[in-house]
C-alpha positions in Angstrom: 9.9 -25.7 12.8 13.4 -24.4 12.0 12.9 -25.0 8.3 9.6 -23.3 8.3 11.1 -20.3 10.2 13.9 -20.1 7.7 11.5 -20.2 4.8 9.4 -17.5 6.4 12.4 -15.2 6.8 13.7 -15.9 3.3 10.3 -15.2 1.8 10.0 -12.0 3.9 13.4 -10.9 2.6 12.5 -11.7 -1.0 9.3 -9.8 -0.7 10.2 -6.8 1.4 14.0 -6.1 1.4 14.0 -3.8 -1.6 10.9 -1.8 -0.7 12.2 -1.4 2.9 15.5 -0.1 1.6 13.7 2.4 -0.6 11.6 3.5 2.4 14.6 3.8 4.7 16.4 5.9 2.1 13.5 8.3 2.1 13.9 8.8 5.8 17.7 8.7 6.1 18.9 10.1 2.8 21.7 7.6 3.0 21.7 4.3 1.1 24.3 2.6 3.3 22.5 3.5 6.5 19.3 2.4 5.0 20.7 -1.0 4.2 22.0 -1.2 7.8 18.5 -0.4 9.1 16.9 -3.0 6.9 19.4 -5.6 8.0 18.6 -4.7 11.6 14.9 -5.0 10.8 15.4 -8.5 9.5 17.6 -9.5 12.4 14.7 -8.4 14.7 12.3 -10.5 12.6 14.5 -13.5 13.2 14.0 -13.0 16.9 10.2 -13.0 16.5 7.8 -15.9 16.6 6.6 -16.2 12.9 3.1 -17.0 14.2 2.8 -13.7 15.9 3.9 -11.5 13.0 2.8 -13.4 9.9 -0.7 -11.8 9.6 0.7 -8.3 9.8 4.2 -8.9 8.5 4.3 -6.0 6.0 3.2 -3.3 8.5 5.4 -4.9 11.2 8.5 -4.7 9.0 7.8 -1.1 7.9 7.1 -0.1 11.6 10.4 -1.6 12.8 12.3 -0.1 9.9 10.7 3.3 10.4 11.4 3.3 14.2 15.0 2.2 13.7 15.6 4.8 11.0 14.1 7.5 13.2 16.3 6.4 16.1 19.3 6.9 13.9 18.1 10.4 12.9 17.5 11.4 16.5 20.9 10.0 17.5 22.9 11.5 14.6 20.7 14.5 13.9 21.1 13.6 10.2 18.0 15.3 8.8 18.8 16.5 5.3 16.7 17.2 2.2 16.1 14.2 0.0 18.4 14.0 -3.0 16.6 12.8 -6.1 19.8 10.9 -7.1 19.3 8.6 -4.1 16.0 7.4 -5.4 15.9 4.0 -6.9 14.1 4.6 -10.2 13.3 1.5 -12.1 12.2 2.2 -15.7 10.1 -0.3 -17.6 12.0 -2.2 -20.2 9.3 -1.6 -22.7 10.0 2.2 -22.8 12.1 3.7 -25.5 15.1 5.8 -24.4 13.4 9.1 -25.0 10.3 7.9 -23.1 12.5 6.7 -20.3 14.2 10.1 -20.1 10.8 11.9 -20.1 9.6 9.5 -17.3 12.7 10.1 -15.3 12.4 13.9 -15.7 8.7 13.9 -14.6 9.5 11.7 -11.7 12.3 14.0 -10.7 9.9 17.0 -10.7 7.4 15.1 -8.6 10.1 14.1 -6.1 11.3 17.7 -5.7 7.6 18.7 -5.1 7.2 16.0 -2.5 10.2 17.6 -0.6 8.0 20.7 -0.2 5.4 18.9 1.7 5.3 18.4 5.5 7.1 15.3 6.8 3.8 13.6 7.6 2.3 14.3 4.2 5.4 13.0 2.4 5.7 9.9 4.5 2.1 8.8 4.1 2.1 9.5 0.3 5.3 7.5 -0.1 4.0 4.6 2.0 0.7 4.6 0.0 2.0 5.1 -3.5 5.6 4.0 -3.5 5.3 1.1 -1.1 1.7 0.1 -1.7 0.6 0.0 1.9 -3.1 0.2 2.8 -4.4 2.8 5.2 -4.6 0.2 7.9 -0.9 -0.7 7.4 0.1 3.0 7.3 -1.8 3.4 10.5 0.2 0.6 12.1 3.5 2.0 10.8 3.0 5.7 11.7 0.5 5.6 14.6 -1.7 8.1 12.8 -5.5 7.6 12.5 -7.0 6.5 9.3 -8.8 9.8 8.9 -5.6 11.7 9.5 -3.9 9.6 6.9 -6.6 10.2 4.3 -6.5 14.0 5.1 -2.7 14.1 4.8 -2.7 12.2 1.5 -5.5 14.4 0.1 -4.0 17.7 1.1 -0.5 16.5 0.1 -1.6 15.4 -3.4 -3.6 18.6 -3.8 -0.5 20.7 -3.0 1.7 18.7 -5.4 -1.0 19.0 -8.1 -1.1 22.8 -7.5 2.7 23.0 -7.7 3.0 21.0 -10.9 4.0 22.8 -14.1 1.1 23.3 -16.4 2.5 20.9 -19.0 2.4 18.0 -16.4 -1.2 18.8 -15.3 -2.8 17.6 -18.5 -2.4 13.9 -17.5 -4.1 14.3 -14.2 
């Protein structure tokens, strides 16, 4: 059983460590604190029975990570605007340097626009599109209803679309 447990934890870390760090950075605006939160998340996973969390592992990890990050914010009162430099942007290797620069610039504009949304809108949009969570998983992470999640995503994306510069609207 120990070997199976170790493999379970190793696989969870391989699959979710990087996305969890990215998510924690969006909450904390601090990459070092985000890494600490993710480390704590995996320590808590080590204390769980794999059989109880394996079916909802992704949402369980994001929920623990979110709650731990929010605990730190409440404790330290560290709410600050998101700095785009803190985002981990991974450009495709098949892009030419000028295409990479254009992609980075467009992403930077979108990230600044996301900062203009409400906290709930930004969080559900990032969970959906950056982390790839389903509505059900977002519901487990945030405690919001599926209908509320859909409404927040719809209104948040509409607001971002309305704020986009005209030259970026052509691709939508």
